[in-house]
KOLKE-727404 format. One line per field, with one value per residue: residue number from 1; residue in one letter; x, y, z of N, C-alpha, C in turn. Coordinates in steps of 0.2 Angstrom, whole numbers, padded with zeros to 4 digits. Layout:
KOLKE-727404
nr	NUM:...
rest	A:...
n.c1	X:...
n.c2	Y:...
n.c3	Z:...
ca.c1	X:...
ca.c2	Y:...
ca.c3	Z:...
c.c1	X:...
c.c2	Y:...
c.c3	Z:...
END
This chain:
KOLKE-727404
nr	1:2:3:4:5:6:7:8:9:10:11:12:13:14:15:16:17:18:19:20:21:22:23:24:25:26:27:28:29:30:31:32:33:34:35:36:37:38:39:40:41:42:43:44:45:46:47:48:49:50:51:52:53:54:55:56:57:58:59:60:61:62:63:64:65:66:67:68:69:70:71:72:73:74:75:76:77:78:79:80:81:82:83:84:85:86:87:88:89:90:91:92:93:94:95:96:97:98:99:100:101:102:103:104:105:106:107:108:109:110:111:112:113:114:115:116:117:118:119:120:121:122:123:124:125:126:127:128:129:130:131:132:133:134:135:136:137:138:139:140:141:142:143:144:145:146:147:148:149:150:151:152:153:154:155:156:157:158:159:160:161:162:163:164:165:166:167:168:169:170:171:172:173:174:175:176:177:178:179:180:181:182:183:184:185:186:187:188:189:190:191:192:193:194:195:196:197:198:199:200:201:202:203:204:205:206:207:208:209:210:211:212:213:214:215:216:217:218:219:220:221:222:223:224:225:226:227:228:229:230:231:232:233:234:235:236:237:238:239:240:241:242:243:244:245:246:247:248:249:250:251:252:253:254:255:256:257:258:259:260:261:262:263:264:265:266:267:268:269:270:271:272:273:274:275:276:277:278:279:280:281:282:283:284:285:286:287:288:289:290:291:292:293:294:295:296:297:298:299:300:301:302:303:304:305:306:307:308:309:310:311:312:313:314:315:316:317:318:319:320:321:322:323:324:325:326:327:328:329:330:331:332:333:334:335
rest	X:X:X:X:X:X:X:X:X:X:X:X:X:X:X:X:X:X:X:X:X:X:X:X:X:X:X:X:X:X:X:X:X:X:X:X:X:X:X:X:X:X:X:X:X:X:X:X:X:X:X:X:X:X:X:X:X:X:X:X:X:X:X:X:X:X:X:X:X:X:X:X:X:X:X:X:X:X:X:X:X:X:X:X:X:X:X:X:X:X:X:X:X:X:X:X:X:X:X:X:X:X:X:X:X:X:X:X:X:X:X:X:X:X:X:X:X:X:X:X:X:X:X:X:X:X:X:X:X:X:X:X:X:X:X:X:X:X:X:X:X:X:X:X:X:X:X:X:X:X:X:X:X:X:X:X:X:X:X:X:X:X:X:X:X:X:X:X:X:X:X:X:X:X:X:X:X:X:X:X:X:X:X:X:X:X:X:X:X:X:X:X:X:X:X:X:X:X:X:X:X:X:X:X:X:X:X:X:X:X:X:X:X:X:X:X:X:X:X:X:X:X:X:X:X:X:X:X:X:X:X:X:X:X:X:X:X:X:X:X:X:X:X:X:X:X:X:X:X:X:X:X:X:X:X:X:X:X:X:X:X:X:X:X:X:X:X:X:X:X:X:X:X:X:X:X:X:X:X:X:X:X:X:X:X:X:X:X:X:X:X:X:X:X:X:X:X:X:X:X:X:X:X:X:X:X:X:X:X:X:X:X:X:X:X:X:X:X:X:X:X:X:X:X:X:X:X:X:X:X:X:X:X:X:X
n.c1	0485:0483:0487:0498:0492:0485:0496:0502:0490:0490:0502:0505:0498:0498:0513:0511:0504:0511:0521:0514:0513:0506:0506:0506:0501:0505:0499:0500:0499:0508:0505:0504:0515:0513:0523:0535:0533:0531:0543:0550:0545:0550:0541:0537:0532:0520:0519:0504:0495:0493:0487:0474:0473:0460:0450:0435:0430:0442:0444:0434:0438:0450:0447:0440:0451:0461:0456:0455:0470:0472:0465:0470:0483:0478:0474:0484:0489:0478:0474:0481:0477:0467:0458:0455:0459:0455:0458:0447:0448:0441:0446:0453:0440:0432:0441:0443:0429:0427:0435:0434:0436:0434:0431:0438:0432:0436:0433:0433:0427:0413:0408:0412:0406:0406:0416:0413:0400:0402:0412:0406:0394:0402:0410:0412:0411:0409:0416:0416:0420:0411:0406:0399:0384:0376:0366:0371:0379:0370:0362:0369:0370:0374:0373:0362:0367:0381:0386:0399:0403:0419:0428:0433:0445:0450:0464:0469:0470:0485:0491:0489:0497:0510:0524:0534:0547:0558:0568:0566:0563:0576:0584:0580:0585:0579:0581:0575:0569:0556:0539:0532:0525:0515:0509:0499:0496:0479:0474:0475:0476:0465:0448:0438:0442:0438:0445:0461:0478:0475:0480:0492:0493:0489:0501:0510:0508:0511:0524:0534:0535:0534:0540:0539:0534:0531:0522:0520:0509:0513:0525:0523:0517:0526:0537:0529:0526:0538:0544:0536:0538:0553:0567:0561:0552:0552:0553:0551:0563:0562:0550:0543:0543:0526:0518:0528:0533:0521:0519:0530:0526:0520:0507:0493:0490:0480:0473:0468:0461:0467:0479:0474:0467:0477:0484:0475:0472:0486:0484:0489:0486:0475:0470:0457:0456:0448:0438:0427:0414:0412:0418:0408:0414:0424:0415:0410:0421:0424:0411:0412:0423:0437:0444:0449:0440:0441:0440:0449:0460:0465:0481:0479:0469:0477:0488:0481:0476:0488:0492:0482:0471:0461:0454:0454:0447:0455:0458:0456:0465:0468:0470:0458:0454:0464:0466:0452:0453:0464:0459:0448:0454:0461:0449:0445:0455:0456:0444
n.c2	0512:0496:0484:0477:0480:0495:0503:0502:0508:0520:0527:0534:0545:0552:0556:0563:0573:0578:0587:0597:0603:0598:0590:0573:0561:0545:0532:0514:0496:0479:0469:0458:0462:0476:0485:0482:0487:0499:0505:0502:0510:0522:0529:0538:0533:0529:0515:0509:0498:0481:0464:0456:0442:0428:0425:0429:0436:0440:0449:0458:0465:0469:0480:0490:0492:0497:0506:0514:0519:0524:0535:0542:0545:0553:0564:0571:0579:0586:0599:0600:0594:0591:0583:0565:0549:0532:0515:0503:0499:0501:0507:0520:0529:0529:0534:0546:0550:0552:0563:0572:0576:0578:0562:0552:0536:0522:0509:0493:0481:0474:0463:0461:0463:0464:0473:0485:0489:0495:0505:0514:0519:0529:0537:0551:0553:0540:0529:0520:0507:0512:0501:0494:0493:0505:0502:0490:0494:0504:0494:0491:0500:0513:0529:0534:0548:0550:0542:0539:0536:0530:0530:0516:0505:0500:0498:0504:0517:0516:0510:0516:0524:0515:0508:0495:0486:0478:0469:0465:0452:0444:0453:0449:0437:0428:0415:0407:0398:0393:0396:0408:0408:0416:0413:0417:0412:0409:0421:0415:0421:0428:0433:0428:0418:0400:0388:0381:0378:0373:0376:0368:0355:0359:0365:0356:0351:0359:0362:0357:0359:0372:0388:0392:0406:0410:0418:0422:0426:0429:0426:0412:0406:0407:0398:0386:0383:0383:0372:0363:0362:0366:0369:0369:0376:0394:0404:0419:0428:0441:0456:0457:0466:0468:0473:0472:0459:0453:0460:0454:0441:0427:0421:0423:0415:0417:0416:0427:0444:0457:0455:0450:0459:0467:0462:0460:0476:0477:0470:0456:0438:0430:0419:0417:0410:0408:0404:0407:0419:0430:0446:0460:0468:0460:0449:0457:0458:0445:0441:0450:0445:0448:0442:0425:0413:0399:0388:0376:0374:0363:0357:0357:0366:0376:0377:0379:0391:0400:0396:0402:0396:0397:0412:0431:0446:0461:0473:0490:0501:0517:0534:0539:0536:0538:0552:0555:0554:0561:0574:0573:0573:0584:0593:0590:0594:0608:0613
n.c3	0621:0618:0610:0598:0585:0586:0589:0577:0569:0575:0574:0561:0561:0575:0571:0561:0566:0577:0570:0567:0580:0589:0605:0612:0624:0627:0631:0637:0637:0641:0628:0616:0609:0609:0617:0611:0597:0599:0604:0592:0583:0589:0598:0613:0627:0641:0652:0658:0668:0664:0655:0659:0656:0650:0660:0665:0677:0681:0670:0672:0684:0680:0669:0678:0688:0678:0671:0683:0686:0675:0674:0685:0680:0669:0676:0681:0671:0666:0663:0651:0642:0627:0621:0618:0611:0606:0600:0600:0614:0631:0641:0641:0636:0648:0658:0653:0652:0666:0670:0662:0649:0630:0620:0608:0602:0593:0581:0573:0577:0578:0586:0598:0612:0626:0625:0618:0624:0639:0633:0624:0632:0639:0629:0617:0603:0593:0582:0566:0554:0536:0532:0541:0548:0556:0566:0573:0583:0589:0596:0606:0615:0611:0605:0592:0586:0591:0583:0570:0552:0544:0530:0519:0526:0543:0543:0531:0534:0540:0530:0518:0511:0511:0506:0500:0507:0496:0499:0512:0516:0515:0522:0536:0536:0527:0515:0501:0488:0486:0487:0499:0514:0525:0542:0555:0572:0580:0592:0607:0620:0620:0626:0616:0608:0607:0603:0601:0593:0581:0569:0568:0561:0547:0545:0546:0534:0525:0526:0518:0506:0505:0511:0528:0536:0553:0563:0579:0592:0606:0618:0624:0614:0606:0609:0611:0599:0593:0600:0592:0580:0578:0569:0557:0553:0550:0563:0569:0584:0587:0586:0570:0555:0550:0538:0529:0529:0525:0512:0505:0505:0497:0501:0512:0528:0540:0558:0564:0562:0558:0552:0542:0535:0533:0523:0513:0510:0505:0493:0492:0492:0504:0516:0528:0544:0554:0567:0575:0577:0563:0561:0554:0546:0539:0535:0524:0516:0511:0506:0495:0489:0492:0500:0506:0515:0526:0538:0539:0529:0517:0510:0495:0494:0497:0488:0476:0477:0479:0466:0458:0454:0462:0464:0469:0472:0469:0480:0482:0489:0499:0505:0510:0524:0531:0531:0535:0549:0553:0551:0559:0572:0572:0572:0585:0592:0590:0594
ca.c1	0487:0482:0488:0502:0488:0484:0503:0502:0486:0491:0508:0507:0491:0504:0519:0509:0501:0517:0523:0509:0514:0502:0509:0504:0501:0502:0498:0499:0500:0512:0502:0504:0520:0513:0528:0541:0531:0530:0549:0552:0541:0551:0536:0538:0523:0519:0514:0497:0492:0493:0483:0472:0471:0454:0445:0430:0431:0450:0444:0431:0442:0456:0443:0438:0459:0467:0453:0456:0475:0472:0461:0474:0488:0476:0472:0491:0489:0471:0473:0485:0474:0462:0455:0458:0457:0459:0455:0442:0449:0437:0448:0454:0434:0428:0445:0441:0424:0427:0440:0429:0440:0433:0435:0435:0433:0434:0433:0430:0424:0406:0405:0414:0400:0410:0423:0408:0396:0407:0415:0402:0392:0408:0413:0408:0410:0410:0419:0416:0419:0406:0403:0396:0379:0376:0362:0375:0383:0364:0358:0372:0368:0377:0367:0365:0369:0386:0391:0402:0406:0424:0428:0439:0445:0455:0469:0469:0473:0490:0494:0487:0505:0513:0529:0536:0554:0557:0573:0564:0565:0583:0586:0578:0588:0576:0582:0572:0566:0548:0534:0532:0518:0515:0504:0497:0489:0474:0474:0474:0474:0458:0443:0432:0444:0438:0450:0470:0482:0472:0485:0498:0490:0491:0507:0514:0506:0513:0531:0540:0535:0532:0544:0533:0535:0526:0523:0518:0508:0514:0531:0522:0516:0534:0540:0526:0527:0545:0545:0534:0543:0560:0569:0558:0548:0554:0549:0556:0562:0561:0546:0544:0537:0519:0516:0534:0532:0514:0521:0534:0524:0516:0501:0495:0485:0478:0465:0466:0458:0470:0483:0472:0465:0481:0484:0469:0473:0492:0484:0491:0481:0474:0464:0456:0456:0444:0433:0421:0410:0417:0415:0405:0418:0428:0411:0410:0427:0423:0406:0414:0429:0443:0447:0444:0437:0443:0443:0453:0461:0469:0486:0476:0465:0482:0490:0477:0476:0494:0493:0478:0466:0454:0455:0452:0447:0460:0457:0458:0467:0468:0473:0453:0452:0469:0463:0446:0455:0467:0454:0444:0457:0463:0445:0445:0461:0455:0437
ca.c2	0507:0491:0479:0479:0485:0500:0506:0503:0513:0528:0531:0540:0550:0554:0558:0570:0580:0581:0591:0602:0606:0595:0585:0568:0558:0540:0525:0509:0489:0475:0465:0457:0466:0483:0489:0481:0491:0507:0505:0500:0516:0527:0533:0538:0530:0528:0509:0509:0492:0475:0461:0451:0435:0425:0423:0435:0440:0445:0454:0463:0468:0473:0486:0493:0494:0500:0513:0520:0520:0529:0542:0545:0547:0558:0568:0575:0584:0586:0605:0602:0587:0594:0577:0558:0544:0525:0510:0496:0497:0506:0510:0528:0532:0529:0538:0553:0555:0554:0569:0579:0574:0574:0557:0548:0530:0519:0500:0489:0475:0476:0458:0462:0466:0467:0480:0489:0492:0500:0510:0519:0522:0535:0541:0556:0549:0532:0530:0514:0508:0513:0495:0493:0498:0509:0499:0485:0498:0506:0490:0490:0506:0519:0535:0535:0554:0548:0538:0543:0532:0532:0527:0511:0500:0503:0497:0509:0522:0517:0510:0520:0526:0511:0505:0488:0484:0472:0466:0464:0445:0445:0456:0445:0430:0422:0414:0404:0398:0391:0401:0410:0407:0419:0411:0419:0410:0412:0425:0410:0423:0434:0429:0425:0412:0393:0384:0382:0371:0369:0378:0364:0350:0364:0368:0351:0348:0363:0366:0354:0362:0380:0391:0393:0411:0408:0425:0420:0433:0429:0423:0407:0404:0406:0393:0380:0381:0381:0365:0357:0362:0365:0374:0367:0382:0400:0407:0424:0430:0447:0457:0458:0472:0464:0474:0470:0451:0452:0462:0449:0434:0422:0421:0424:0412:0420:0414:0434:0450:0464:0455:0447:0465:0471:0459:0463:0482:0477:0466:0449:0433:0429:0414:0419:0401:0412:0400:0410:0424:0434:0453:0462:0471:0454:0447:0460:0457:0437:0442:0454:0441:0451:0438:0419:0410:0393:0386:0371:0373:0357:0357:0356:0372:0380:0377:0380:0399:0402:0397:0408:0393:0400:0419:0434:0452:0466:0479:0497:0507:0524:0539:0543:0535:0543:0559:0557:0552:0567:0579:0573:0574:0593:0597:0589:0599:0616:0614
ca.c3	0615:0622:0608:0593:0579:0589:0588:0569:0567:0577:0572:0556:0564:0579:0570:0556:0569:0580:0566:0568:0585:0594:0608:0614:0628:0624:0636:0632:0641:0638:0626:0608:0604:0609:0619:0607:0593:0601:0604:0587:0581:0592:0600:0619:0630:0648:0653:0663:0669:0661:0652:0665:0655:0648:0664:0664:0683:0681:0665:0676:0689:0674:0667:0684:0689:0673:0671:0688:0685:0669:0676:0690:0674:0665:0680:0682:0665:0663:0659:0645:0635:0623:0617:0620:0606:0607:0597:0604:0623:0634:0648:0639:0637:0654:0662:0649:0654:0673:0669:0658:0642:0626:0619:0602:0603:0586:0582:0566:0579:0581:0590:0606:0617:0632:0626:0617:0629:0642:0629:0620:0636:0642:0621:0614:0597:0590:0574:0563:0546:0533:0529:0546:0550:0565:0571:0576:0588:0592:0600:0611:0619:0606:0603:0583:0584:0592:0576:0563:0547:0540:0523:0519:0532:0548:0540:0525:0540:0540:0524:0511:0506:0511:0500:0504:0506:0493:0502:0519:0519:0516:0529:0542:0535:0525:0509:0498:0481:0489:0489:0506:0517:0533:0545:0561:0575:0584:0600:0613:0625:0621:0628:0612:0605:0610:0600:0600:0590:0575:0564:0568:0556:0542:0545:0545:0527:0519:0526:0514:0498:0505:0517:0530:0542:0559:0568:0586:0597:0613:0620:0625:0607:0602:0614:0610:0591:0591:0602:0590:0573:0579:0563:0550:0552:0553:0570:0573:0591:0587:0581:0563:0552:0548:0533:0524:0527:0520:0504:0503:0505:0492:0504:0521:0533:0547:0561:0567:0558:0557:0548:0535:0532:0531:0516:0507:0507:0502:0487:0493:0495:0511:0518:0535:0546:0561:0569:0579:0573:0560:0561:0550:0541:0537:0532:0518:0512:0510:0502:0489:0487:0493:0507:0507:0524:0526:0545:0540:0521:0513:0507:0489:0493:0498:0482:0472:0479:0477:0459:0453:0452:0468:0464:0474:0470:0472:0484:0480:0495:0497:0509:0514:0529:0535:0531:0539:0556:0554:0551:0565:0578:0571:0574:0593:0596:0590:0600
c.c1	0488:0484:0492:0499:0487:0491:0503:0498:0487:0498:0508:0502:0496:0509:0517:0508:0505:0520:0519:0510:0510:0505:0504:0506:0500:0504:0498:0500:0504:0507:0502:0509:0518:0520:0533:0539:0533:0538:0552:0551:0544:0547:0537:0530:0525:0516:0510:0495:0495:0486:0480:0470:0462:0449:0441:0429:0437:0448:0439:0434:0448:0452:0444:0446:0461:0462:0454:0463:0477:0470:0467:0480:0486:0476:0478:0492:0483:0471:0476:0482:0466:0458:0458:0455:0460:0454:0453:0445:0444:0438:0448:0446:0431:0432:0444:0435:0424:0432:0437:0432:0436:0435:0432:0436:0431:0436:0430:0428:0418:0403:0408:0411:0403:0414:0418:0405:0398:0411:0411:0397:0396:0409:0408:0407:0412:0412:0418:0416:0412:0402:0399:0389:0377:0371:0366:0378:0376:0362:0364:0373:0371:0372:0368:0368:0378:0391:0393:0404:0413:0423:0435:0439:0449:0462:0473:0473:0481:0495:0492:0493:0510:0518:0533:0543:0556:0563:0572:0566:0572:0585:0585:0582:0585:0578:0580:0570:0559:0544:0534:0526:0519:0510:0504:0494:0484:0476:0472:0474:0467:0452:0437:0435:0443:0443:0457:0472:0480:0474:0490:0497:0492:0497:0511:0512:0509:0521:0536:0539:0534:0537:0538:0536:0529:0527:0517:0515:0510:0521:0529:0519:0521:0536:0535:0526:0533:0547:0543:0537:0550:0561:0567:0554:0552:0550:0553:0557:0562:0553:0546:0541:0532:0518:0521:0534:0526:0517:0526:0533:0519:0506:0503:0489:0486:0473:0464:0462:0463:0477:0480:0469:0470:0484:0479:0471:0481:0490:0487:0485:0482:0468:0464:0454:0450:0438:0427:0417:0413:0413:0413:0408:0422:0423:0409:0415:0427:0418:0408:0421:0436:0448:0443:0445:0435:0445:0449:0455:0467:0476:0485:0474:0473:0485:0487:0477:0482:0494:0488:0472:0459:0459:0452:0452:0454:0457:0459:0461:0468:0469:0465:0451:0458:0467:0457:0448:0459:0462:0449:0447:0460:0457:0444:0449:0460:0449:0437
c.c2	0500:0483:0481:0484:0491:0505:0507:0509:0519:0531:0536:0545:0556:0559:0565:0576:0583:0586:0598:0607:0603:0590:0579:0565:0550:0535:0518:0501:0484:0469:0463:0462:0473:0487:0488:0486:0498:0508:0505:0507:0522:0532:0533:0536:0529:0520:0510:0502:0486:0470:0457:0444:0434:0426:0430:0439:0445:0451:0462:0467:0472:0480:0490:0498:0500:0506:0518:0525:0527:0535:0545:0549:0554:0566:0574:0579:0587:0593:0606:0596:0591:0587:0570:0555:0538:0521:0504:0495:0502:0509:0519:0532:0533:0535:0544:0555:0556:0559:0575:0579:0573:0567:0553:0540:0527:0513:0498:0482:0477:0469:0458:0466:0469:0470:0484:0492:0497:0506:0515:0523:0528:0540:0545:0556:0543:0532:0523:0514:0508:0505:0491:0496:0500:0507:0493:0489:0501:0501:0488:0496:0514:0524:0535:0541:0556:0545:0541:0537:0535:0529:0522:0507:0503:0502:0502:0516:0523:0513:0511:0522:0520:0508:0501:0489:0478:0466:0463:0456:0442:0448:0454:0438:0425:0423:0408:0403:0396:0396:0402:0411:0411:0415:0414:0415:0414:0417:0420:0415:0428:0430:0426:0421:0405:0388:0386:0377:0371:0370:0371:0357:0353:0366:0363:0349:0353:0364:0363:0357:0370:0382:0395:0400:0411:0414:0425:0427:0434:0425:0415:0403:0402:0400:0386:0378:0381:0374:0360:0358:0362:0370:0374:0373:0388:0405:0413:0426:0436:0450:0459:0465:0468:0466:0471:0463:0451:0455:0458:0441:0431:0423:0421:0419:0412:0419:0421:0439:0454:0461:0453:0453:0469:0469:0461:0470:0483:0473:0460:0445:0431:0423:0415:0411:0402:0407:0402:0415:0429:0441:0455:0463:0463:0449:0449:0459:0451:0438:0445:0450:0445:0447:0431:0417:0403:0389:0381:0370:0368:0360:0360:0364:0377:0383:0380:0390:0402:0401:0400:0402:0395:0408:0423:0440:0455:0472:0486:0501:0513:0528:0542:0542:0536:0550:0562:0558:0560:0574:0580:0574:0581:0595:0597:0593:0606:0618:0612
c.c3	0619:0617:0602:0588:0579:0586:0580:0566:0570:0576:0567:0559:0569:0576:0565:0560:0575:0576:0565:0575:0591:0598:0611:0621:0627:0630:0632:0638:0637:0636:0619:0605:0606:0613:0613:0600:0594:0601:0596:0582:0584:0595:0608:0622:0637:0649:0660:0663:0666:0657:0657:0662:0651:0653:0666:0671:0682:0675:0668:0679:0685:0672:0673:0684:0686:0672:0675:0688:0680:0670:0681:0684:0673:0670:0682:0677:0663:0659:0653:0640:0634:0622:0619:0612:0607:0603:0600:0611:0625:0641:0647:0638:0643:0658:0659:0652:0663:0674:0666:0652:0636:0622:0612:0603:0596:0587:0576:0569:0583:0583:0598:0611:0622:0633:0624:0621:0636:0639:0627:0625:0638:0633:0620:0607:0595:0584:0572:0556:0541:0533:0536:0548:0557:0569:0575:0581:0593:0598:0605:0615:0616:0605:0595:0582:0584:0587:0570:0559:0544:0534:0524:0526:0537:0546:0534:0530:0538:0535:0517:0506:0508:0504:0503:0502:0503:0496:0509:0521:0520:0521:0534:0541:0531:0516:0507:0492:0482:0489:0497:0508:0524:0536:0552:0564:0577:0590:0605:0618:0626:0623:0623:0608:0609:0608:0600:0596:0585:0568:0562:0561:0549:0540:0542:0537:0522:0521:0521:0508:0497:0510:0521:0537:0548:0562:0574:0589:0603:0613:0620:0617:0604:0604:0612:0603:0589:0594:0597:0581:0574:0572:0557:0549:0554:0557:0571:0581:0592:0584:0575:0561:0549:0541:0528:0525:0525:0513:0502:0502:0498:0494:0511:0524:0538:0550:0566:0561:0556:0553:0541:0532:0529:0524:0512:0505:0504:0495:0488:0494:0500:0513:0527:0537:0552:0561:0573:0574:0569:0561:0554:0543:0537:0532:0524:0513:0508:0505:0495:0486:0487:0497:0505:0515:0520:0533:0545:0531:0520:0512:0498:0488:0493:0491:0476:0472:0476:0468:0455:0453:0456:0466:0469:0470:0472:0475:0483:0485:0492:0504:0513:0520:0534:0537:0535:0546:0556:0554:0557:0571:0580:0574:0583:0596:0596:0593:0606
END
């Protein structure tokens, strides 16, 4: 698990299969709240490596080095491991291949070629949402026969049965009669992000008439935005339960991807401000009016969304994606 969303994705699968007697070796790196969420979800883990920043050479070194130390960790327990599974990251696929362990690699990101190419070369199966054409991964080196489509969105896997805590905002100290807007900044440490801090003017125009919850991606972002907004914006010091914040908000504005899709799955209004090339799955959501896309929304645009003058369709969530992965992992364990 290399980012926070991986913890959310795998937690219900792991806990379900643990009840069936399957044990897991969970490896992780400290990045985007991954360790905090693992602790919050009470999952035992081993830290392997770290995030190597945005520099291309450092990331290349990190790919080699983290794969190496992950390989060493796997070798200690090789005879006890039936299969491995990872979301997005190539390290597990590379390490698994060199130890002869069957690997399942899944992703809903068909644009991150520097992650996809080294991953699919070593994975036994590549699992992607049905909304993404197989050809998008074939052209980056995936054998078509190795690709499996799963129903729904990645976020369906862990939100299919989600029941919101209606008192969650009160429990974290939020008391307001204003519309609550959850804002998530861009992943400023990610290699694919070229612009930063463009959410600052948007927040300035909205914070008087709305209650803003700002969820930073890193300690550095927390410091920067706290310096800018002080107490006029709610910036938590601890990792929040994202789905529960979303479920209790009037609107989500996010420059990322996972939180936007979580909002879609939970039936909430969401504006994506992402300024780079959109993922195919996000394009599908926008084209089918489940999500809005506006890189620089005005106060009027935001208010029209909250008031319902600008509308979106309601996404129908299900357990199909969760059951698909559950069966896939059971088969891998048994075979």
